[in-house]
C-alpha positions in Angstrom: 9.1 27.9 -16.5 10.9 29.8 -19.3 12.9 26.8 -20.5 9.7 24.9 -21.1 8.1 27.5 -23.3 10.1 26.6 -26.5 9.1 23.0 -26.0 5.5 23.9 -25.6 5.6 26.1 -28.7 7.2 23.3 -30.6 4.5 20.8 -29.7 1.5 23.0 -30.5 1.8 23.1 -34.3 3.1 19.5 -34.7 -0.1 17.8 -35.6 1.4 15.4 -38.1 3.6 13.3 -35.8 4.9 13.0 -32.3 8.4 14.2 -31.2 11.0 11.4 -31.0 14.1 12.0 -28.9 17.3 11.1 -30.8 21.0 10.4 -30.1 24.1 10.0 -32.2 24.9 6.5 -33.3 27.6 4.5 -31.8 30.9 5.1 -33.6 31.1 1.4 -34.3 27.7 1.6 -36.2 28.1 5.0 -37.9 30.1 5.4 -41.1 33.7 6.6 -40.7 33.5 8.9 -43.8 31.1 11.9 -43.6 31.8 13.8 -46.8 28.4 15.6 -46.9 27.6 17.8 -43.9 24.0 17.5 -42.8 22.7 19.2 -39.6 19.7 17.4 -38.1 16.8 19.5 -36.8 13.9 17.2 -35.7 12.8 13.6 -35.8 9.1 12.8 -35.5 7.1 9.6 -35.8 3.8 7.9 -35.5 2.4 4.4 -35.2 -0.5 3.6 -37.5 -2.6 0.5 -37.3 -4.3 -0.9 -40.4 -6.2 -4.1 -41.1 -4.3 -4.9 -44.3 -0.7 -4.0 -43.4 -0.7 -4.2 -39.6 1.1 -1.8 -37.4 3.3 0.6 -39.4 5.9 3.0 -38.0 6.2 6.3 -39.8 9.3 8.4 -39.4 10.1 11.9 -40.5 13.6 13.5 -40.4 14.3 17.1 -41.2 17.6 19.0 -41.4 19.8 21.5 -43.3 22.7 20.8 -45.7 25.8 22.9 -45.7 25.5 23.2 -49.5 22.4 23.6 -51.7 20.1 20.6 -51.4 19.2 20.5 -55.1 22.8 20.7 -56.3 23.6 17.6 -54.1 20.5 15.7 -55.3 19.4 15.6 -51.7 15.9 14.5 -52.7 17.3 11.2 -53.8 18.7 10.3 -50.3 16.8 7.5 -48.5 16.2 6.7 -44.9 17.1 3.1 -43.9 15.5 2.0 -40.6 16.4 -1.0 -38.4 14.2 -1.6 -35.4 14.8 -4.3 -32.8 13.5 -5.6 -29.5 16.0 -7.3 -27.2 18.5 -7.5 -30.1 16.1 -9.1 -32.6 14.7 -7.4 -35.7 10.9 -6.8 -35.6 9.9 -5.6 -39.1 10.9 -4.8 -42.6 11.8 -1.6 -44.4 9.1 0.2 -46.3 9.1 3.0 -48.9 11.3 6.0 -48.4 11.1 9.4 -50.0 12.7 12.8 -49.7 12.4 16.4 -51.0 14.2 19.7 -50.8 12.3 22.6 -49.6 12.6 26.1 -48.2 13.5 26.3 -44.5 10.4 27.5 -42.6 12.6 28.9 -39.9 15.1 30.6 -42.3 13.6 34.1 -42.1 13.7 33.9 -38.3 17.3 32.8 -38.3 18.3 35.6 -40.7 16.7 38.3 -38.6 18.8 37.3 -35.6 22.0 37.5 -37.7 21.9 41.1 -38.9 25.5 41.1 -40.1 24.9 38.4 -42.7 24.6 39.4 -46.3 21.5 39.1 -48.4 23.1 36.3 -50.5 23.5 34.1 -47.5 19.9 34.7 -46.6 18.6 33.7 -50.0 20.9 30.7 -50.3 19.8 29.3 -46.9 16.3 28.9 -48.1 17.3 26.0 -50.4 19.3 23.9 -47.9 16.4 22.4 -46.1 15.4 18.8 -46.7 12.6 16.5 -45.5 12.8 12.7 -45.5 10.0 10.3 -44.7 9.9 6.5 -44.5 7.7 3.6 -43.3 8.6 0.5 -41.3 6.2 -2.4 -41.1 6.2 -4.1 -37.7 5.4 -7.8 -37.1 3.3 -7.0 -34.1 2.1 -3.9 -32.1 4.9 -4.4 -29.5 2.7 -2.5 -27.0 4.8 -3.5 -23.9 8.2 -3.1 -25.6 10.6 -0.4 -26.7 11.9 -0.3 -30.3 15.6 0.3 -30.4 15.7 2.1 -33.7 18.7 3.0 -35.8 18.1 5.4 -38.7 20.6 5.9 -41.5 20.4 8.6 -44.2 22.3 7.4 -47.3 22.8 9.0 -50.7 24.2 6.8 -53.5 25.5 4.3 -50.9 27.3 7.0 -49.0 26.4 7.6 -45.3 25.2 11.1 -44.6 24.1 10.8 -41.0 23.2 8.2 -38.4 21.0 8.6 -35.4 19.4 6.3 -32.8 16.0 6.5 -31.0 14.0 4.6 -28.5 10.4 4.5 -29.6 7.9 3.2 -27.2 4.4 2.3 -28.5 1.4 3.0 -26.3 0.5 0.1 -24.1 -3.2 0.4 -25.0 -6.3 1.6 -23.1 -7.3 -1.9 -21.9 -3.8 -2.7 -20.6 -3.7 0.7 -18.9 -6.9 0.1 -17.1 -5.8 -3.3 -16.0 -2.5 -2.0 -14.6 -4.4 0.5 -12.6 -7.3 -1.7 -11.4 -5.4 -4.9 -10.5 -3.0 -3.4 -8.0 -5.8 -1.4 -6.5 -8.0 -4.5 -6.2 -5.1 -6.4 -4.6 -4.6 -3.6 -2.1 -8.3 -3.6 -1.1 -8.5 -7.4 -0.8 -5.4 -7.4 1.4 -6.8 -4.6 3.6 -10.0 -6.6 4.0 -8.2 -9.8 4.7 -6.0 -8.2 7.4 -8.7 -5.9 8.9 -12.4 -6.8 9.0 -11.7 -10.5 8.3 -9.5 -10.7 11.3 -12.2 -9.2 13.5 -14.9 -11.5 12.2 -12.5 -14.5 12.6 -11.7 -13.8 16.3 -15.4 -13.1 17.1 -14.1 -10.5 19.5 -12.5 -13.1 21.8 -9.1 -12.1 23.1 -7.4 -11.4 26.4 -8.4 -8.0 27.8 -10.8 -7.7 24.9 -12.5 -4.5 26.2 -9.2 -3.0 27.4 -6.5 -3.5 24.7 -7.4 -5.6 21.7 -10.8 -4.2 20.8 -10.4 -1.7 17.9 -13.6 0.1 18.9 -12.0 1.0 22.2 -8.5 2.0 21.0 -8.7 5.1 18.7 -5.2 4.4 17.3 -6.3 1.0 15.9 -6.9 0.8 12.1 -9.9 -1.1 10.7 -8.0 -1.9 7.5 -4.6 -2.8 8.9 -3.0 -4.2 5.7 -3.8 -1.2 3.5 -0.6 0.7 4.3 1.6 -2.4 3.7 0.5 -2.8 0.0 0.3 0.9 -0.6 3.9 1.5 0.6 5.1 -1.2 -1.8 3.3 0.3 -4.8 4.7 3.7 -3.9 8.2 2.3 -3.9 7.7 0.7 -7.3 6.4 4.0 -8.8 8.8 6.4 -7.2 11.9 4.3 -7.9 11.0 4.4 -11.5 11.3 8.2 -11.3 15.1 7.9 -10.8 17.3 9.7 -13.3 18.3 6.5 -15.0 18.1 5.4 -18.6 15.2 3.1 -18.1 13.6 1.6 -21.3 10.5 3.4 -22.4 8.2 0.5 -21.7 9.3 0.4 -18.0 8.1 3.9 -17.2 5.0 3.4 -19.4 4.0 0.3 -17.3 5.0 1.5 -13.9 3.5 5.0 -14.5 0.0 3.4 -14.2 0.7 3.2 -10.4 0.8 7.0 -10.1 -2.5 7.0 -8.2 -0.7 5.3 -5.2 1.4 8.5 -4.8 -1.4 11.0 -5.0 -0.9 11.7 -8.7 -3.9 11.6 -11.1 -2.5 12.6 -14.5 -2.8 16.4 -14.8 -5.4 17.0 -12.2 -6.4 19.3 -10.5 -3.8 22.1 -11.1 -2.3 22.6 -14.6 -1.9 26.4 -15.1 -3.0 25.8 -18.7 -0.1 23.5 -19.6 0.3 19.7 -19.8 2.7 17.4 -21.7 1.2 15.5 -24.6 2.0 12.1 -23.1 0.8 9.6 -25.7 0.8 11.2 -29.2 0.1 9.4 -32.4 0.4 6.0 -30.8 3.8 6.5 -29.1 5.1 8.1 -25.9 6.6 11.6 -26.6 9.3 12.5 -24.0 12.2 14.9 -24.0 13.5 15.4 -20.5 16.6 15.7 -18.4 15.5 14.3 -15.0 13.7 11.1 -14.2 10.8 12.7 -12.4 10.2 15.1 -15.3 10.3 12.2 -17.8 7.7 10.3 -15.7 5.4 13.3 -15.8 5.8 13.5 -19.5 4.9 9.8 -19.9 1.8 10.3 -17.8 0.8 13.4 -19.8 0.8 15.4 -16.7 1.9 18.9 -15.8 5.3 20.3 -14.7 7.2 19.2 -11.6 6.1 22.4 -9.7 2.4 21.7 -10.3 3.0 18.0 -9.5 3.8 19.0 -5.9 0.7 21.2 -5.6 -1.5 18.4 -7.0 -0.1 16.0 -4.4 -1.0 18.4 -1.6 -4.5 19.0 -2.9 -5.2 15.3 -3.4 -3.9 14.6 0.1 -6.4 17.2 1.5 -9.2 15.5 -0.4 -8.1 12.1 1.1 -8.2 13.6 4.6 -11.7 15.0 3.9 -12.8 11.5 2.8 -11.3 10.0 6.0 -13.2 12.4 8.2 -16.4 11.7 6.4 -15.9 7.9 6.7 -15.3 8.1 10.4 -17.8 10.8 11.5 -20.8 10.1 9.2 -21.5 6.5 10.4 -21.1 7.8 14.0 -23.8 10.5 13.3 -26.2 8.0 11.8 -25.6 5.6 14.7 -26.6 8.2 17.3 -29.5 9.4 15.2 -30.8 5.8 15.0 -30.4 5.3 18.7 -32.4 8.5 19.5 -35.1 7.6 17.1 -35.3 3.9 18.3 -35.5 4.8 22.0 -37.7 7.9 21.4 -36.0 9.6 24.3 -33.0 11.8 25.0 -29.6 10.2 25.2 -27.5 11.1 28.2 -25.2 14.0 27.4 -22.2 12.4 29.2 -22.4 9.3 26.9 -22.6 11.5 23.8 -19.6 13.6 24.9 -17.5 10.5 25.8 -18.2 8.8 22.5 -17.7 12.0 20.5 -14.3 12.5 22.1 -13.4 8.9 21.1 -14.5 9.6 17.6 -12.4 12.7 17.4 -9.4 10.8 18.7 -10.0 8.1 16.1 -10.2 10.7 13.4 -7.0 12.3 14.5 -5.2 9.0 14.5 -6.6 8.1 11.1 -5.3 11.4 9.6 -1.9 10.9 11.2 -1.8 7.4 9.8 -2.7 8.6 6.3 0.0 11.3 6.3 2.8 9.7 8.2 2.4 6.1 7.5 0.7 6.0 4.0 1.8 9.1 2.1 5.0 10.3 3.8 7.3 8.9 1.0 5.6 10.7 -2.0 5.1 13.9 -0.1 8.7 14.2 0.8 9.7 13.3 -2.8 7.6 15.9 -4.5 8.4 18.5 -1.9 12.2 18.2 -2.1 12.0 18.2 -5.9 11.1 21.9 -5.6 14.8 22.5 -4.7 15.7 22.0 -8.3 13.5 24.9 -9.4 14.8 27.5 -7.0 16.2 29.6 -9.9 12.9 29.6 -11.8 10.4 30.3 -9.1 10.0 32.7 -6.1 11.9 31.9 -2.9 8.7 31.6 -0.9 7.7 28.5 -2.9 10.9 26.7 -2.0 10.6 27.8 1.6 7.1 26.3 1.9 8.3 23.0 0.4 11.2 22.8 2.9 8.9 23.8 5.7 6.5 21.0 4.8 9.3 18.4 4.9 10.5 19.7 8.3 7.0 19.7 9.7 6.5 16.1 8.5 9.8 15.0 10.1 9.1 16.6 13.4 5.5 15.2 13.5 6.9 11.8 12.7 9.5 12.1 15.5 6.9 13.0 18.2 4.4 10.4 17.0 7.0 7.6 17.1 8.2 8.7 20.5 4.7 8.6 21.8 4.0 5.2 20.3 7.1 3.7 21.8 6.4 5.3 25.1 2.9 3.9 25.2 3.8 0.7 23.4 1.2 1.2 20.7 3.2 0.5 17.6 1.0 -2.5 16.9 -2.1 -0.3 16.9 -0.8 2.5 14.7 1.2 0.7 12.0 -0.1 -2.9 12.3 0.4 -4.7 9.0 3.1 -2.2 7.9 6.5 -3.2 6.6 8.1 -1.1 9.3 8.9 -2.4 12.8 6.1 -2.9 15.2 8.1 -3.6 18.3 10.7 -1.6 20.0 14.0 -3.3 21.0 15.1 -0.6 23.3 17.9 0.7 21.0 17.7 4.1 19.3 18.6 2.7 15.9 15.4 0.7 15.7 13.3 3.9 16.1 15.3 5.6 13.4 14.0 3.0 10.9 10.7 5.0 10.9 12.6 7.8 9.2 13.6 5.7 6.2 10.7 7.0 4.0 12.0 10.6 4.6 15.5 9.6 3.5 14.2 7.8 0.4 12.0 10.8 -0.5 15.0 13.2 -0.2 17.2 10.9 -2.3 14.6 10.7 -5.2 13.4 14.3 -5.1 16.4 16.4 -4.2 19.1 14.3 -5.9 17.5 14.3 -9.4 20.7 15.7 -11.0 22.7 12.5 -10.2 21.2 9.0 -10.7 24.2 7.4 -9.2 23.7 9.3 -5.9 20.1 8.3 -5.8 20.8 4.6 -6.3 23.6 4.6 -3.7 21.4 6.3 -1.0 18.5 3.9 -1.6 20.7 0.9 -1.4 22.2 2.1 1.9 18.6 2.6 3.3 17.6 -0.9 2.3 20.8 -2.4 3.7 20.3 -0.7 7.1 16.7 -1.8 7.2 17.5 -5.4 6.3 20.3 -5.6 8.9 18.2 -4.3 11.7 15.3 -6.7 10.8 17.6 -9.7 10.8 19.5 -8.5 13.9 16.2 -8.4 15.9 14.4 -11.3 14.3 13.9 -12.9 17.7 11.9 -9.9 19.0 9.1 -10.2 16.4 8.3 -12.2 13.2 10.6 -10.4 10.8 10.6 -12.9 7.9 7.9 -11.1 5.9 9.4 -7.5 6.0 12.8 -9.0 5.5 11.7 -10.7 2.3 10.2 -7.5 1.0 13.4 -5.6 1.9 15.5 -8.2 0.0 13.3 -7.8 -3.0 13.6 -4.0 -3.0 17.4 -4.3 -2.5 17.7 -6.7 -5.5 15.7 -4.4 -7.7 17.9 -1.4 -6.8 21.0 -3.4 -7.5 19.7 -4.4 -10.9 18.8 -0.8 -11.6 22.6 0.0 -11.6 22.7 -1.3 -15.1 20.7 1.8 -16.3 23.4 4.2 -15.1 25.4 5.9 -17.9 28.6 4.6 -16.3 27.6 1.0 -16.7 27.7 1.1 -20.6 25.3 -1.9 -20.7 23.8 -2.8 -24.1 20.2 -2.1 -25.0 19.5 -5.8 -25.0 20.9 -6.2 -21.5 19.0 -3.2 -20.2 15.8 -4.5 -21.7 16.2 -8.0 -20.1 17.0 -6.4 -16.7 13.9 -4.1 -17.0 11.7 -7.1 -17.6 13.3 -8.9 -14.7 12.6 -6.1 -12.4 8.9 -6.0 -13.5 8.7 -9.7 -13.0 10.2 -9.4 -9.5 7.6 -6.8 -8.6 4.8 -8.9 -10.0 6.0 -11.9 -8.1 6.2 -10.0 -4.8 2.7 -8.6 -5.4 1.3 -12.1 -6.2 2.9 -14.2 -3.5 3.2 -11.4 -0.9 -0.3 -9.9 -1.1 -2.7 -11.7 -3.5 -2.1 -15.3 -2.5 -2.2 -14.8 1.3 -5.4 -12.7 1.2 -7.2 -15.2 -1.2 -6.2 -18.1 1.1 -7.4 -16.2 4.2 -10.7 -15.3 2.6 -11.3 -18.8 1.3 -10.6 -20.4 4.6 -12.8 -17.9 6.3 -15.7 -18.7 4.0 -15.2 -22.4 4.4 -15.0 -22.0 8.2 -18.3 -20.1 8.3 -19.9 -22.7 6.1 -18.8 -25.4 8.5 -16.7 -27.2 5.9 -13.3 -26.4 7.4 -12.3 -25.9 11.0 -9.3 -23.7 10.7 -7.8 -21.0 12.9 -7.5 -18.7 9.9 -5.4 -18.1 6.9 -1.9 -16.7 6.6 -3.0 -13.2 7.5 -5.2 -14.2 10.4 -2.9 -15.1 13.2 -4.0 -17.8 15.7 -5.1 -16.6 19.1 -2.0 -17.8 20.9 -1.4 -16.9 24.6 0.1 -13.4 24.7 2.3 -12.5 27.6 1.4 -9.1 29.1 3.9 -7.4 31.3 3.3 -4.6 33.8 3.8 -2.0 31.1 0.9 -3.4 29.0 -1.4 -3.9 32.0 -0.8 -0.4 33.3 -2.3 0.9 30.0 -5.7 -0.6 30.7 -8.6 1.7 31.2 -9.4 2.7 34.8 -13.1 3.3 34.2 -15.5 1.8 36.8 -17.5 -0.5 34.6 -18.8 -3.9 35.8 -18.4 -6.8 33.5 -22.1 -7.5 33.8 -22.7 -4.2 32.0 -20.6 -5.3 28.9 -22.4 -6.7 25.9 -22.9 -10.5 25.7 -20.5 -12.4 23.6 -21.9 -14.7 20.9 -21.5 -18.4 21.6 -18.7 -20.0 19.6 -19.4 -23.2 17.7 -17.0 -25.7 19.2 -16.7 -29.3 17.9 -19.0 -31.8 19.5 -17.5 -34.4 21.9 -18.7 -37.6 23.4 -16.5 -37.7 26.5 -15.4 -35.2 29.1 -14.1 -32.0 27.7 -10.3 -31.9 27.1 -8.0 -29.0 26.5 -8.0 -29.7 22.7 -11.7 -29.2 22.4 -11.7 -25.5 23.3 -9.6 -22.5 22.3 -6.3 -21.8 24.1 -8.0 -19.4 26.5 -11.2 -21.3 27.1 -11.4 -22.8 30.6 -13.6 -25.9 30.8 -16.6 -25.9 33.2 -16.1 -26.9 36.8 -16.0 -30.7 37.3 -19.1 -32.4 38.5 -18.3 -32.9 42.1 -20.7 -33.0 45.0 -19.7 -29.5 46.1 -20.4 -28.1 42.7 -23.7 -29.9 42.4 -24.7 -28.5 45.8 -24.2 -25.0 44.5 -26.3 -25.9 41.5 -29.1 -27.1 43.6 -28.8 -24.0 45.7 -29.2 -21.8 42.7 -32.1 -23.7 41.2 -34.2 -24.1 44.4 -36.9 -21.5 45.0 -36.0 -18.6 47.2 -37.0 -18.9 50.8 -39.1 -16.0 52.1 -37.2 -15.7 55.4 -34.4 -17.4 57.2 -34.2 -18.3 60.9 -30.8 -16.8 61.1 -30.7 -13.0 61.0 -26.9 -12.9 60.5 -27.2 -14.7 57.2 -29.7 -12.1 55.9 -27.5 -9.3 57.0 -24.4 -10.7 55.4 -26.2 -11.3 52.0 -27.7 -7.9 51.8 -24.6 -6.4 50.2 -24.2 -9.1 47.6 -25.9 -8.8 44.2 -27.0 -12.3 43.2 -29.3 -11.2 40.4 -26.7 -12.0 37.8 -26.8 -15.7 38.9 -30.5 -15.8 38.7 -30.4 -14.2 35.2 -27.9 -16.7 34.0 -29.7 -19.9 35.0 -32.0 -19.7 31.9 -29.2 -19.2 29.4 -27.2 -22.3 30.3 -30.2 -24.7 30.0 -30.3 -25.8 33.6 -26.6 -26.4 34.1 -26.2 -24.5 37.3 -22.6 -25.7 37.6 -21.6 -23.4 34.8 -22.3 -20.1 36.5 -21.7 -16.7 35.0 -18.3 -15.5 35.9 -15.8 -13.0 34.7 -13.8 -15.6 32.8 -16.8 -16.4 30.6 -16.7 -12.9 29.2 -13.2 -13.4 28.1 -13.0 -17.0 27.1 -16.4 -17.7 25.6 -18.9 -20.6 26.2 -19.6 -24.0 24.8 -22.7 -24.7 22.8 -25.9 -25.6 24.7 -25.8 -29.1 23.2 -22.5 -29.8 25.0 -23.9 -28.4 28.2 -27.0 -30.6 28.0 -24.8 -33.7 27.3 -22.9 -33.0 30.5 -26.1 -32.5 32.4 -27.4 -35.9 31.2 -24.2 -37.7 32.2 -24.4 -36.0 35.6 -28.0 -37.0 36.2 -27.2 -40.6 35.3 -24.5 -40.5 37.9 -26.8 -39.0 40.5 -29.3 -41.8 39.9 -27.1 -44.1 41.9 -26.7 -44.2 45.7 -24.0 -41.7 45.5 -26.3 -38.7 45.2 -28.1 -39.5 48.5 -25.0 -39.2 50.6 -23.9 -35.8 49.3 -27.5 -34.6 49.3 -27.9 -35.5 53.0 -24.6 -33.9 53.8 -25.7 -30.7 52.0 -28.9 -30.6 54.1 -26.9 -30.9 57.3 -24.6 -28.1 56.2 -27.5 -25.8 55.5 -28.6 -25.9 59.1 -25.4 -24.4 60.4 -25.4 -20.8 61.7 -23.7 -18.0 59.9 -20.3 -18.2 58.3 -18.3 -21.2 59.5 -14.6 -22.0 59.0 -13.8 -25.7 59.2 -10.3 -26.5 60.3 -8.5 -29.8 60.2 -8.0 -31.7 63.4 -4.8 -31.1 65.3 -2.3 -33.9 65.2 -2.4 -36.1 68.3 -6.0 -35.2 69.2 
């Protein structure tokens, strides 16, 4: 904290302009002769917008001459400014003025040097000089960085030369859009892959009440695609925190995604200190590490408080998750008690409460380990850089948190693989959802931890950060392509390729690359364009298509199996491992809620396999035997039977479900209620009536008399009779 105090003291009185970080000019640009010694002290600037002159850049340079300023005519020296964007000039030089003054820090410097004479103290007060100039810009250049070269010249002689990268503020409207648009895309993608999928399938799937029903599996997420988009936004934000010489506009634009990594400017913990962020229309930064520069761009607090803020915001997110899961459950039970006006069985309440607690626990695990693991590890490991400034217990807690997250992730992944529930926990995630049986595939779940350690703990070396991140993406891509036959890997592979390309392009921002400012600016825009393209085609377009097709299908305009994010209900193949995970509760299928009829297309002929979903089994064919069963079910019940054995054998069979079902199928007794109907759905009543009419027309012929007489003769037989074929030769 002590090294930050001079910087804070310097910023407090500077109300005239914002601090601008400066560097020495390239020797090829600077003058070779430097006869007059001038020591620079500070460079400040501001961006002023006026209706008449447009945006104007104001710069102020202060420093000390070796000799007396007045004797050198230092007030006549002028500042010459040249600002460019991608190598092109963006404005014209304005008025420049200078003056010699007394050094406001001279008395402080003389007190620290007690051995100096009084003459040296007095003479030092007239060596200070102040120079100001204006530069008229063609546009505001809100999403650009001005590569500025500043020359101080006296009578055509070069006194000093400095360079600066000045980044104008992107504007409040652009800032809100850069925050809101990614958040809106993430919400739409979560809706398209979660609730929309449930509405599309209408709850029809194999083992609906055992495996695929999200209300029965507590590990299932209702917004399955939320983690997918959130992880990609976190990658964009946290990789912009690398210790690289990114152009100023790059961090200014990407910094608006800080909310995805649990950072909300300088809230809630600040300890009374926050960086200025945007000051006088430009970003004021002066940092050593990339994460520290990002906090300065955001106008946040120090790195140490950044970690505390992330933990506090995570706890708030967990509280919100608990409220979203438990509050609707409480209202549901309260409404059930009020509607029935009677006490609910305690066993039912305990069972559903246990399920809700399990769902809450899985939701918290998903939020911590699948959604926010990457930023938590990054901010925690960054505390290792502050070990010499803070107590040891602070670093110990940060390391302990990382270890706890790693152990929790290991046990969770092991349990998911053992129970084959990866699809339920991380469905829609960019991480693997199937296990190939090799240990290397399970290690891929630890990639966020390695990324977080690389960005947080290796802040001192940008080269090491880039190398580790490239290795992680390469391993992830190789494993995805190696096991592409086990699961659809094209989508995570495309995202992995995009991340790898962005990291390779980021190598141009290393000091060792010695790339020009124009090349770095072009590459920065290219990376931003790559991110925008992946967000547009990878998240926005698929969810818009899925939502549009869903609306058209509900309106009856289109008959589609869903959009790109709603997978068709193809025949899954369940092995003994999946079947063994089904519930063993003793629940009859007749006690399960009725499924809503599915609107299938009308047909004029007999039903074919193409008229119904892949799992729908057409009604039984209209044969004499099936019609006999229909007539049996529709005839009035006989009061008594002449055969006592028939009555005794039927006492243990519950035929009430058949009687209940005869009214729902509009007289088609051939389509009896059976277990398959609960899984596969039913056709519309219009189709059933059409089949009944065709059957009645057929029965109007002489055919029906023959089978009807045969049914009457069979009915007179006693008990249960087995009919065997005649033996050969008899």
